[in-house]
BALOBA-1460 file (C-alpha; in Angstrom, 3 decimals):
// residues 299
<rec num="1" residu="m" x="99.401" y="36.188" z="63.811"/>
<rec num="2" residu="s" x="99.027" y="39.468" z="65.690"/>
<rec num="3" residu="p" x="95.576" y="41.027" z="65.818"/>
<rec num="4" residu="r" x="94.928" y="43.868" z="63.374"/>
<rec num="5" residu="s" x="92.923" y="47.071" z="63.760"/>
<rec num="6" residu="e" x="90.169" y="48.147" z="61.357"/>
<rec num="7" residu="a" x="92.713" y="50.167" z="59.320"/>
<rec num="8" residu="g" x="94.842" y="47.067" z="58.759"/>
<rec num="9" residu="r" x="97.644" y="48.099" z="61.154"/>
<rec num="10" residu="p" x="98.704" y="45.736" z="63.953"/>
<rec num="11" residu="a" x="96.726" y="46.553" z="67.082"/>
<rec num="12" residu="s" x="98.668" y="47.482" z="70.204"/>
<rec num="13" residu="p" x="98.535" y="44.943" z="72.991"/>
<rec num="14" residu="p" x="96.135" y="45.915" z="75.824"/>
<rec num="15" residu="a" x="99.029" y="46.062" z="78.309"/>
<rec num="16" residu="a" x="100.915" y="48.605" z="76.158"/>
<rec num="17" residu="r" x="97.800" y="50.777" z="75.760"/>
<rec num="18" residu="s" x="97.130" y="50.757" z="79.491"/>
<rec num="19" residu="g" x="100.786" y="51.635" z="80.151"/>
<rec num="20" residu="r" x="100.536" y="54.677" z="77.865"/>
<rec num="21" residu="y" x="97.305" y="55.772" z="79.535"/>
<rec num="22" residu="r" x="98.975" y="55.550" z="82.957"/>
<rec num="23" residu="l" x="101.842" y="57.768" z="81.772"/>
<rec num="24" residu="l" x="99.568" y="60.343" z="80.121"/>
<rec num="25" residu="p" x="98.753" y="62.350" z="83.310"/>
<rec num="26" residu="y" x="102.449" y="62.631" z="84.168"/>
<rec num="27" residu="l" x="103.285" y="63.770" z="80.631"/>
<rec num="28" residu="l" x="100.626" y="66.469" z="80.879"/>
<rec num="29" residu="l" x="102.172" y="67.648" z="84.155"/>
<rec num="30" residu="l" x="105.662" y="67.985" z="82.696"/>
<rec num="31" residu="p" x="105.318" y="71.550" z="81.278"/>
<rec num="32" residu="g" x="103.932" y="72.919" z="84.537"/>
<rec num="33" residu="a" x="106.464" y="71.021" z="86.637"/>
<rec num="34" residu="a" x="109.326" y="72.287" z="84.458"/>
<rec num="35" residu="w" x="108.042" y="75.858" z="84.771"/>
<rec num="36" residu="l" x="107.829" y="75.588" z="88.580"/>
<rec num="37" residu="f" x="111.285" y="74.041" z="88.787"/>
<rec num="38" residu="l" x="112.967" y="76.702" z="86.638"/>
<rec num="39" residu="f" x="111.172" y="79.752" z="87.984"/>
<rec num="40" residu="f" x="110.414" y="78.758" z="91.587"/>
<rec num="41" residu="v" x="112.673" y="75.991" z="92.887"/>
<rec num="42" residu="v" x="115.909" y="77.208" z="91.272"/>
<rec num="43" residu="p" x="115.497" y="80.870" z="92.389"/>
<rec num="44" residu="l" x="114.498" y="79.687" z="95.875"/>
<rec num="45" residu="v" x="117.659" y="77.580" z="96.160"/>
<rec num="46" residu="q" x="119.763" y="80.504" z="94.945"/>
<rec num="47" residu="l" x="118.075" y="82.771" z="97.491"/>
<rec num="48" residu="a" x="118.807" y="80.257" z="100.246"/>
<rec num="49" residu="a" x="122.456" y="80.155" z="99.215"/>
<rec num="50" residu="a" x="122.626" y="83.965" z="99.137"/>
<rec num="51" residu="s" x="121.308" y="84.126" z="102.704"/>
<rec num="52" residu="l" x="124.399" y="82.172" z="103.817"/>
<rec num="53" residu="y" x="126.972" y="84.339" z="102.024"/>
<rec num="54" residu="d" x="129.739" y="86.034" z="103.957"/>
<rec num="55" residu="p" x="128.159" y="89.341" z="105.114"/>
<rec num="56" residu="t" x="131.506" y="91.138" z="104.792"/>
<rec num="57" residu="g" x="131.539" y="90.623" z="101.021"/>
<rec num="58" residu="s" x="130.219" y="93.072" z="98.455"/>
<rec num="59" residu="l" x="128.875" y="93.063" z="94.934"/>
<rec num="60" residu="s" x="132.139" y="94.465" z="93.575"/>
<rec num="61" residu="t" x="134.469" y="92.007" z="95.341"/>
<rec num="62" residu="g" x="132.060" y="89.086" z="95.180"/>
<rec num="63" residu="y" x="130.373" y="86.951" z="97.824"/>
<rec num="64" residu="a" x="131.631" y="83.651" z="99.222"/>
<rec num="65" residu="l" x="129.343" y="80.917" z="100.485"/>
<rec num="66" residu="t" x="130.622" y="80.569" z="104.054"/>
<rec num="67" residu="w" x="127.436" y="79.052" z="105.526"/>
<rec num="68" residu="a" x="127.025" y="82.146" z="107.689"/>
<rec num="69" residu="f" x="123.966" y="81.067" z="109.676"/>
<rec num="70" residu="g" x="124.644" y="83.994" z="111.977"/>
<rec num="71" residu="n" x="123.042" y="86.209" z="109.335"/>
<rec num="72" residu="y" x="119.612" y="85.114" z="110.589"/>
<rec num="73" residu="p" x="119.774" y="86.179" z="114.263"/>
<rec num="74" residu="t" x="121.622" y="89.344" z="113.247"/>
<rec num="75" residu="a" x="118.948" y="90.358" z="110.744"/>
<rec num="76" residu="l" x="116.111" y="89.487" z="113.110"/>
<rec num="77" residu="q" x="117.667" y="91.489" z="115.929"/>
<rec num="78" residu="a" x="118.191" y="94.522" z="113.682"/>
<rec num="79" residu="y" x="114.770" y="94.573" z="112.018"/>
<rec num="80" residu="w" x="112.284" y="92.998" z="114.424"/>
<rec num="81" residu="p" x="110.256" y="96.275" z="114.634"/>
<rec num="82" residu="q" x="109.626" y="96.140" z="110.881"/>
<rec num="83" residu="f" x="108.591" y="92.483" z="111.155"/>
<rec num="84" residu="g" x="106.126" y="93.284" z="113.926"/>
<rec num="85" residu="r" x="104.805" y="96.313" z="112.039"/>
<rec num="86" residu="s" x="104.203" y="94.205" z="108.911"/>
<rec num="87" residu="f" x="102.052" y="91.672" z="110.756"/>
<rec num="88" residu="l" x="100.301" y="94.383" z="112.780"/>
<rec num="89" residu="y" x="99.337" y="96.475" z="109.751"/>
<rec num="90" residu="a" x="98.293" y="93.399" z="107.758"/>
<rec num="91" residu="g" x="96.204" y="92.133" z="110.691"/>
<rec num="92" residu="i" x="94.394" y="95.460" z="111.191"/>
<rec num="93" residu="a" x="93.786" y="95.749" z="107.440"/>
<rec num="94" residu="l" x="92.397" y="92.194" z="107.418"/>
<rec num="95" residu="v" x="89.918" y="93.024" z="110.190"/>
<rec num="96" residu="l" x="88.751" y="96.123" z="108.303"/>
<rec num="97" residu="a" x="88.471" y="94.134" z="105.076"/>
<rec num="98" residu="l" x="86.359" y="91.486" z="106.813"/>
<rec num="99" residu="l" x="84.014" y="94.093" z="108.255"/>
<rec num="100" residu="m" x="83.464" y="95.526" z="104.771"/>
<rec num="101" residu="g" x="84.033" y="92.491" z="102.567"/>
<rec num="102" residu="y" x="81.760" y="89.930" z="104.210"/>
<rec num="103" residu="p" x="78.577" y="92.059" z="104.019"/>
<rec num="104" residu="l" x="79.509" y="93.039" z="100.466"/>
<rec num="105" residu="a" x="80.052" y="89.440" z="99.361"/>
<rec num="106" residu="y" x="76.811" y="88.351" z="101.055"/>
<rec num="107" residu="a" x="74.830" y="91.147" z="99.424"/>
<rec num="108" residu="i" x="76.184" y="90.303" z="95.970"/>
<rec num="109" residu="a" x="75.630" y="86.555" z="96.386"/>
<rec num="110" residu="q" x="72.206" y="86.566" z="98.036"/>
<rec num="111" residu="k" x="70.528" y="89.937" z="97.496"/>
<rec num="112" residu="a" x="71.825" y="91.502" z="94.298"/>
<rec num="113" residu="g" x="69.550" y="89.686" z="91.861"/>
<rec num="114" residu="r" x="70.003" y="90.992" z="88.311"/>
<rec num="115" residu="w" x="72.645" y="93.460" z="89.521"/>
<rec num="116" residu="k" x="74.989" y="90.656" z="90.585"/>
<rec num="117" residu="n" x="77.227" y="90.724" z="87.531"/>
<rec num="118" residu="l" x="77.509" y="94.515" z="87.593"/>
<rec num="119" residu="l" x="78.532" y="94.499" z="91.257"/>
<rec num="120" residu="l" x="81.102" y="91.793" z="90.616"/>
<rec num="121" residu="v" x="82.585" y="93.909" z="87.829"/>
<rec num="122" residu="c" x="82.758" y="96.850" z="90.262"/>
<rec num="123" residu="v" x="84.734" y="94.671" z="92.696"/>
<rec num="124" residu="i" x="87.120" y="93.405" z="90.019"/>
<rec num="125" residu="a" x="87.456" y="96.595" z="87.952"/>
<rec num="126" residu="p" x="90.159" y="98.227" z="90.130"/>
<rec num="127" residu="m" x="92.385" y="95.215" z="89.440"/>
<rec num="128" residu="f" x="92.529" y="96.291" z="85.780"/>
<rec num="129" residu="t" x="94.541" y="99.315" z="86.909"/>
<rec num="130" residu="s" x="98.167" y="99.179" z="87.998"/>
<rec num="131" residu="f" x="98.751" y="98.577" z="91.706"/>
<rec num="132" residu="l" x="101.044" y="101.604" z="91.700"/>
<rec num="133" residu="v" x="98.442" y="103.881" z="90.110"/>
<rec num="134" residu="r" x="95.789" y="102.824" z="92.625"/>
<rec num="135" residu="t" x="98.116" y="103.572" z="95.521"/>
<rec num="136" residu="l" x="99.035" y="106.966" z="94.066"/>
<rec num="137" residu="a" x="95.306" y="107.707" z="93.810"/>
<rec num="138" residu="w" x="95.015" y="107.093" z="97.560"/>
<rec num="139" residu="k" x="97.917" y="109.473" z="98.080"/>
<rec num="140" residu="t" x="95.817" y="112.158" z="96.403"/>
<rec num="141" residu="i" x="92.669" y="111.242" z="98.340"/>
<rec num="142" residu="l" x="94.457" y="111.382" z="101.710"/>
<rec num="143" residu="s" x="96.520" y="114.481" z="100.972"/>
<rec num="144" residu="d" x="96.436" y="117.355" z="103.437"/>
<rec num="145" residu="n" x="94.594" y="119.593" z="100.956"/>
<rec num="146" residu="g" x="92.162" y="116.886" z="99.860"/>
<rec num="147" residu="a" x="88.410" y="116.869" z="100.364"/>
<rec num="148" residu="l" x="88.496" y="113.968" z="102.830"/>
<rec num="149" residu="v" x="90.900" y="115.617" z="105.261"/>
<rec num="150" residu="g" x="88.986" y="118.895" z="104.918"/>
<rec num="151" residu="l" x="85.729" y="117.149" z="105.781"/>
<rec num="152" residu="l" x="87.238" y="115.429" z="108.816"/>
<rec num="153" residu="r" x="88.604" y="118.749" z="110.021"/>
<rec num="154" residu="d" x="85.217" y="120.412" z="109.559"/>
<rec num="155" residu="v" x="83.484" y="117.809" z="111.719"/>
<rec num="156" residu="h" x="86.347" y="118.009" z="114.255"/>
<rec num="157" residu="l" x="87.461" y="114.396" z="113.819"/>
<rec num="158" residu="l" x="90.868" y="115.832" z="112.915"/>
<rec num="159" residu="g" x="92.536" y="118.848" z="114.449"/>
<rec num="160" residu="p" x="93.387" y="121.970" z="112.411"/>
<rec num="161" residu="d" x="96.815" y="120.500" z="111.692"/>
<rec num="162" residu="g" x="95.667" y="116.882" z="111.626"/>
<rec num="163" residu="r" x="96.538" y="114.694" z="108.675"/>
<rec num="164" residu="l" x="96.022" y="111.205" z="107.289"/>
<rec num="165" residu="l" x="98.830" y="110.940" z="104.769"/>
<rec num="166" residu="a" x="102.215" y="109.779" z="106.090"/>
<rec num="167" residu="t" x="100.587" y="108.028" z="109.052"/>
<rec num="168" residu="p" x="99.893" y="104.375" z="109.925"/>
<rec num="169" residu="v" x="96.216" y="105.039" z="109.134"/>
<rec num="170" residu="a" x="97.077" y="105.787" z="105.519"/>
<rec num="171" residu="v" x="99.161" y="102.622" z="105.167"/>
<rec num="172" residu="v" x="96.419" y="100.439" z="106.643"/>
<rec num="173" residu="l" x="93.760" y="102.046" z="104.422"/>
<rec num="174" residu="g" x="95.940" y="101.448" z="101.370"/>
<rec num="175" residu="l" x="96.453" y="97.790" z="102.262"/>
<rec num="176" residu="t" x="92.738" y="97.330" z="102.896"/>
<rec num="177" residu="y" x="91.713" y="98.846" z="99.585"/>
<rec num="178" residu="n" x="94.344" y="97.215" z="97.383"/>
<rec num="179" residu="f" x="93.823" y="93.652" z="98.610"/>
<rec num="180" residu="l" x="90.071" y="93.739" z="99.337"/>
<rec num="181" residu="p" x="89.060" y="91.914" z="96.099"/>
<rec num="182" residu="f" x="91.218" y="88.927" z="97.100"/>
<rec num="183" residu="l" x="88.964" y="88.541" z="100.150"/>
<rec num="184" residu="v" x="85.606" y="89.329" z="98.564"/>
<rec num="185" residu="l" x="85.778" y="86.954" z="95.594"/>
<rec num="186" residu="p" x="86.391" y="83.676" z="97.520"/>
<rec num="187" residu="l" x="83.733" y="84.727" z="100.034"/>
<rec num="188" residu="y" x="81.302" y="85.388" z="97.215"/>
<rec num="189" residu="a" x="82.005" y="81.962" z="95.709"/>
<rec num="190" residu="s" x="81.119" y="80.249" z="99.012"/>
<rec num="191" residu="l" x="78.077" y="82.374" z="99.769"/>
<rec num="192" residu="e" x="76.733" y="82.048" z="96.236"/>
<rec num="193" residu="r" x="76.547" y="78.251" z="96.716"/>
<rec num="194" residu="l" x="74.643" y="78.665" z="99.985"/>
<rec num="195" residu="d" x="71.334" y="76.753" z="99.928"/>
<rec num="196" residu="r" x="68.563" y="79.237" z="100.738"/>
<rec num="197" residu="r" x="66.404" y="76.395" z="102.042"/>
<rec num="198" residu="l" x="68.746" y="76.046" z="105.003"/>
<rec num="199" residu="l" x="68.186" y="79.706" z="105.891"/>
<rec num="200" residu="e" x="64.431" y="79.242" z="105.544"/>
<rec num="201" residu="a" x="64.566" y="76.141" z="107.750"/>
<rec num="202" residu="s" x="66.450" y="78.086" z="110.402"/>
<rec num="203" residu="s" x="63.771" y="80.788" z="110.306"/>
<rec num="204" residu="d" x="61.003" y="78.178" z="110.520"/>
<rec num="205" residu="l" x="62.661" y="76.870" z="113.671"/>
<rec num="206" residu="y" x="62.347" y="80.360" z="115.207"/>
<rec num="207" residu="a" x="66.062" y="81.158" z="115.062"/>
<rec num="208" residu="s" x="66.891" y="84.846" z="115.113"/>
<rec num="209" residu="p" x="68.810" y="86.368" z="112.169"/>
<rec num="210" residu="l" x="71.930" y="86.536" z="114.354"/>
<rec num="211" residu="t" x="71.589" y="82.861" z="115.325"/>
<rec num="212" residu="t" x="71.024" y="81.901" z="111.683"/>
<rec num="213" residu="f" x="74.181" y="83.724" z="110.686"/>
<rec num="214" residu="r" x="76.224" y="82.198" z="113.497"/>
<rec num="215" residu="r" x="74.952" y="78.618" z="113.158"/>
<rec num="216" residu="v" x="74.247" y="78.328" z="109.406"/>
<rec num="217" residu="t" x="75.688" y="81.071" z="107.193"/>
<rec num="218" residu="l" x="79.091" y="81.481" z="108.803"/>
<rec num="219" residu="p" x="79.979" y="77.753" z="109.055"/>
<rec num="220" residu="l" x="78.931" y="77.122" z="105.451"/>
<rec num="221" residu="s" x="80.990" y="80.068" z="104.211"/>
<rec num="222" residu="m" x="84.133" y="79.067" z="106.122"/>
<rec num="223" residu="p" x="85.981" y="77.616" z="103.082"/>
<rec num="224" residu="g" x="85.702" y="80.942" z="101.271"/>
<rec num="225" residu="l" x="86.470" y="82.878" z="104.441"/>
<rec num="226" residu="i" x="89.657" y="80.917" z="105.118"/>
<rec num="227" residu="a" x="90.828" y="81.138" z="101.499"/>
<rec num="228" residu="g" x="90.024" y="84.847" z="101.337"/>
<rec num="229" residu="t" x="91.828" y="85.728" z="104.552"/>
<rec num="230" residu="l" x="94.942" y="83.887" z="103.380"/>
<rec num="231" residu="l" x="94.873" y="85.523" z="99.948"/>
<rec num="232" residu="f" x="94.567" y="88.900" z="101.688"/>
<rec num="233" residu="f" x="96.967" y="88.475" z="104.586"/>
<rec num="234" residu="i" x="99.941" y="86.893" z="102.796"/>
<rec num="235" residu="p" x="100.545" y="89.604" z="100.156"/>
<rec num="236" residu="a" x="99.596" y="92.381" z="102.608"/>
<rec num="237" residu="t" x="102.311" y="91.254" z="105.018"/>
<rec num="238" residu="g" x="105.022" y="91.386" z="102.371"/>
<rec num="239" residu="d" x="103.823" y="94.596" z="100.711"/>
<rec num="240" residu="y" x="106.063" y="97.660" z="100.590"/>
<rec num="241" residu="i" x="104.413" y="99.979" z="98.052"/>
<rec num="242" residu="n" x="101.747" y="101.277" z="100.439"/>
<rec num="243" residu="a" x="104.247" y="102.063" z="103.185"/>
<rec num="244" residu="e" x="106.582" y="103.685" z="100.640"/>
<rec num="245" residu="l" x="103.966" y="105.971" z="99.077"/>
<rec num="246" residu="l" x="101.486" y="106.532" z="101.910"/>
<rec num="247" residu="g" x="103.786" y="106.446" z="104.937"/>
<rec num="248" residu="t" x="107.180" y="107.580" z="106.149"/>
<rec num="249" residu="p" x="110.248" y="105.591" z="107.278"/>
<rec num="250" residu="n" x="108.505" y="105.352" z="110.650"/>
<rec num="251" residu="e" x="105.813" y="103.217" z="108.984"/>
<rec num="252" residu="y" x="108.128" y="101.067" z="106.865"/>
<rec num="253" residu="m" x="107.377" y="97.355" z="106.810"/>
<rec num="254" residu="i" x="109.807" y="94.500" z="106.321"/>
<rec num="255" residu="g" x="109.159" y="94.578" z="102.562"/>
<rec num="256" residu="n" x="110.664" y="98.062" z="102.443"/>
<rec num="257" residu="v" x="113.806" y="96.815" z="104.188"/>
<rec num="258" residu="i" x="114.131" y="93.889" z="101.762"/>
<rec num="259" residu="d" x="113.644" y="96.221" z="98.794"/>
<rec num="260" residu="s" x="116.338" y="98.551" z="100.129"/>
<rec num="261" residu="a" x="118.746" y="95.684" z="100.839"/>
<rec num="262" residu="f" x="118.532" y="94.338" z="97.283"/>
<rec num="263" residu="l" x="118.184" y="97.505" z="95.221"/>
<rec num="264" residu="v" x="119.730" y="100.352" z="97.245"/>
<rec num="265" residu="r" x="122.369" y="98.977" z="99.620"/>
<rec num="266" residu="l" x="123.121" y="95.948" z="97.393"/>
<rec num="267" residu="d" x="123.426" y="93.826" z="100.532"/>
<rec num="268" residu="y" x="122.316" y="90.534" z="99.027"/>
<rec num="269" residu="p" x="122.992" y="88.323" z="102.079"/>
<rec num="270" residu="q" x="120.836" y="90.495" z="104.303"/>
<rec num="271" residu="g" x="118.066" y="90.818" z="101.706"/>
<rec num="272" residu="a" x="117.958" y="87.047" z="101.185"/>
<rec num="273" residu="t" x="118.053" y="86.402" z="104.930"/>
<rec num="274" residu="l" x="115.155" y="88.761" z="105.600"/>
<rec num="275" residu="s" x="113.198" y="87.193" z="102.723"/>
<rec num="276" residu="f" x="113.578" y="83.721" z="104.212"/>
<rec num="277" residu="l" x="112.674" y="84.963" z="107.681"/>
<rec num="278" residu="l" x="109.528" y="86.577" z="106.285"/>
<rec num="279" residu="m" x="108.558" y="83.427" z="104.369"/>
<rec num="280" residu="s" x="109.109" y="81.293" z="107.468"/>
<rec num="281" residu="a" x="107.033" y="83.588" z="109.659"/>
<rec num="282" residu="i" x="104.165" y="83.680" z="107.147"/>
<rec num="283" residu="l" x="104.226" y="79.883" z="106.740"/>
<rec num="284" residu="a" x="104.115" y="79.434" z="110.517"/>
<rec num="285" residu="v" x="101.105" y="81.762" z="110.782"/>
<rec num="286" residu="v" x="99.336" y="80.083" z="107.854"/>
<rec num="287" residu="f" x="99.826" y="76.516" z="109.117"/>
<rec num="288" residu="g" x="98.755" y="77.509" z="112.611"/>
<rec num="289" residu="y" x="95.662" y="79.217" z="111.212"/>
<rec num="290" residu="l" x="94.741" y="76.237" z="109.028"/>
<rec num="291" residu="r" x="95.201" y="73.771" z="111.875"/>
<rec num="292" residu="r" x="92.923" y="75.837" z="114.070"/>
<rec num="293" residu="t" x="90.186" y="76.436" z="111.510"/>
<rec num="294" residu="g" x="90.254" y="73.115" z="109.642"/>
<rec num="295" residu="t" x="91.363" y="72.475" z="106.069"/>
<rec num="296" residu="e" x="89.066" y="69.784" z="104.692"/>
<rec num="297" residu="e" x="87.744" y="71.972" z="101.865"/>
<rec num="298" residu="i" x="90.797" y="74.202" z="101.492"/>
<rec num="299" residu="l" x="93.709" y="71.851" z="100.842"/>
């Protein structure tokens, strides 16, 4: 006779129960995997196919998949200045964000005390507002008749006809401001876990504050620093709103070209080609960065 459970029903064999338990994690992953497949893998495959369409086609006559790999060198040759400008602006904005974000994250994590939660809310609060609205606010701040430009003219940091809006400075400032929280929050998470006893031990061993930062604080905060720089740099490189609203066509980044290709010129092969080139360039930079800095606590 088969064994029975306390309720009188036949008990499942141990092998069957262990088999169900082994399948349970995979069943729990199914909804997320299906979501990623439908809304990431399928569009990515379609984008890859679009990048190989015949460039002589059009939306009205239709596109044919002719495996036109020549679209890639053609697009890169035509728009390499915008590619370089995207990485240059994102890199300068990242440096500025580090100079401001690291001291801010350290102060919140180690020195803020009972004001910690309030300061964290101040960092996160701008994210509750639309990205577009925040960028338009910077357009007002940097306008030629604004208080900031007037102050810089008064102290002779800008000439009488000097301006900030519609310049590379405005685009970089917009990128720095809009993506700064993505850098500060991972840094804060690493610095908040920092053991103060290690800092006290460094001081007891007569290390200077600079040596303590270089040998103790910075290495222990590297996981947050690496994650924060990636979360900042990747979206900043592909951004186009800041260049559109705060710059001119002379400051356009590759995101502006992709936006124009898809929505204005309706040149889908070129838009898809530029998208894949941008993704490939960002992945190359990210993997090179991770290999150089180490990924034990990141991946």
